[in-house]
C-alpha positions in Angstrom: -193.9 -76.1 41.6 -193.4 -79.7 42.9 -193.2 -80.8 46.5 -189.4 -80.4 46.8 -189.6 -76.8 45.4 -192.5 -76.1 47.8 -190.6 -77.3 50.8 -187.5 -75.2 49.8 -189.7 -72.1 49.4 -191.4 -72.8 52.8 -188.1 -73.3 54.5 -186.7 -70.0 53.0 -189.7 -67.9 54.0 -189.9 -69.4 57.5 -186.2 -69.4 58.1 -186.1 -73.1 59.0 -184.3 -76.1 57.6 -185.8 -77.9 54.6 -186.1 -81.0 56.8 -188.3 -79.1 59.3 -190.4 -77.6 56.5 -190.8 -81.0 54.9 -191.9 -82.5 58.3 -194.4 -79.7 58.7 -195.8 -80.1 55.2 -196.1 -83.9 55.7 -197.8 -83.4 59.1 -200.3 -81.0 57.6 -201.2 -83.3 54.7 -201.5 -86.3 57.1 -203.8 -84.3 59.4 -206.0 -83.2 56.4 -206.1 -86.8 55.2 -207.1 -88.1 58.6 -209.9 -85.5 59.0 -211.3 -86.1 55.5 -211.2 -89.9 55.9 -213.2 -89.6 59.2 -215.9 -87.5 57.4 -214.8 -84.1 58.6 -213.6 -81.0 56.7 -210.6 -78.7 56.9 -211.1 -75.0 56.1 -208.1 -72.7 55.7 -210.1 -69.5 55.5 -209.5 -67.5 52.4 -207.3 -70.2 50.8 -208.7 -73.7 50.6 -211.5 -75.9 52.0 -211.2 -79.7 51.9 -214.2 -81.9 52.4 -215.5 -85.4 51.7 -218.1 -85.7 49.0 -220.2 -88.7 48.1 -220.8 -89.7 44.5 -223.8 -91.5 43.2 -223.8 -94.7 41.2 -224.1 -93.9 37.5 -223.9 -95.4 34.0 -220.7 -94.6 32.1 -219.3 -95.5 28.7 -216.1 -97.2 27.7 -214.6 -94.6 25.3 -212.9 -97.2 23.1 -215.9 -99.6 22.6 -218.8 -97.4 23.5 -220.1 -100.1 25.8 -222.0 -99.0 28.9 -220.5 -99.8 32.2 -221.8 -99.4 35.8 -219.8 -96.9 37.9 -220.4 -97.7 41.6 -221.2 -95.0 44.2 -218.1 -93.8 46.1 -216.5 -90.9 47.9 -214.0 -88.3 46.8 -212.2 -85.3 48.3 -213.7 -82.0 47.2 -211.4 -79.0 47.3 -212.8 -75.4 47.1 -210.7 -72.4 46.4 -211.0 -69.4 48.8 -211.2 -65.7 48.0 -207.5 -64.9 48.5 -206.5 -67.6 46.0 -209.2 -66.6 43.5 -208.0 -63.0 43.6 -204.3 -64.1 43.2 -205.2 -65.8 39.9 -206.5 -62.5 38.4 -203.7 -60.5 36.9 
């Protein structure tokens, strides 16, 4: 499912226009992005948890040449799956 299909499904389930559903999805993602970039976390209990994680500097390898390279420390977004999504994946 891509973003357009997600918006269409949301609009259908909520009984709103696709434009309104798209605006809601964009607002949600923007809010999550703002919270993560400020160092906070967003938890949607049972579904997903978004949080900022720091990565350490490390030594990596160029897969083509085998040469070692330095990978600097940085940050990333960590997404954890909640119990409701875990159980939905079990058939």
